[in-house]
Steps between C-alpha positions, in 0.01 A plus 500: 500500500269229364799272430648542846169417666448198277854376564464542874169313490651214300786466748263514797271231355793279402635509854843422636761411241305662218790720387722194456219316320436791261874529431529127427203523262662797321831316463319189372331718237833645388649152472202369298509804269868436424441128441205571271691763301803274452262224385371728223182631662451862393478743791352848480512797733167588654355614829208414722420867555292596700582193709699548821869571451461549122527871440395659172803622309776363720348151497650443155841607627464267797413209271810561288704482823327170586582356158868580556481323837337205320806472275411696187757738356410870481446463124269200551308691767460804273379279217238357739356853520535607136524283191400163652151615611456677166583177314263302724219747425564483123650850489854396405563783253271755665608507866801409710743620234648831391451530127299703247130415515511362855325661799698794628505392865854530634646555846828694494732421790794685651702180547550167325259230629719228347763587760252527789127434459429760771581761233140460377399706803707801388277631222607801296195525272213299353363498150140376504293480181745735332493764777819576691474558877817635660598445864342828612165404348521149645562650844186713463296191400637311799404781737145507364466122538640503855274789595189321374585139589368516856204726429166346599361553149736235363330217693157512332669514158729211591217286638281573197779396261561182699130408502474554124831341405462200265813356659348514847174351369692208357725459804209487744248325272496191718 
């Protein structure tokens, strides 16, 4: 609900032609991402959650789709979400790879994402910190999150975290 209201407000404030303007800006961003990547600039998957139109969980899947539209191959897009960020963070042998001694965080899919990147949305199971969560358990987690996401008690917690976030302090320091 929050995202729909924010989006409607943005469109209203932007006025006539805003949809075309937003679309042109999006397409410009895709083009620049592709140019930067082909020039050797590393790109990483990330989201602006809780910003408008960046949804926790599916935002990563959306970004992989955007990278494909920007000209990356499915393998390049997947690497932008796995081993490339791990290398950048100095975790080359500890994260972003499947090998003994590495973090046991793995998403198991029902289809091959190298054929179609949208396969990342069809999750069979997740192994997180060595614990395996099957589809049934993931569905239960999703229900709990959906049930609590719009509850009023989430807002004070969210606002408190935002106020105390070192990132927000730095971003709004000026």
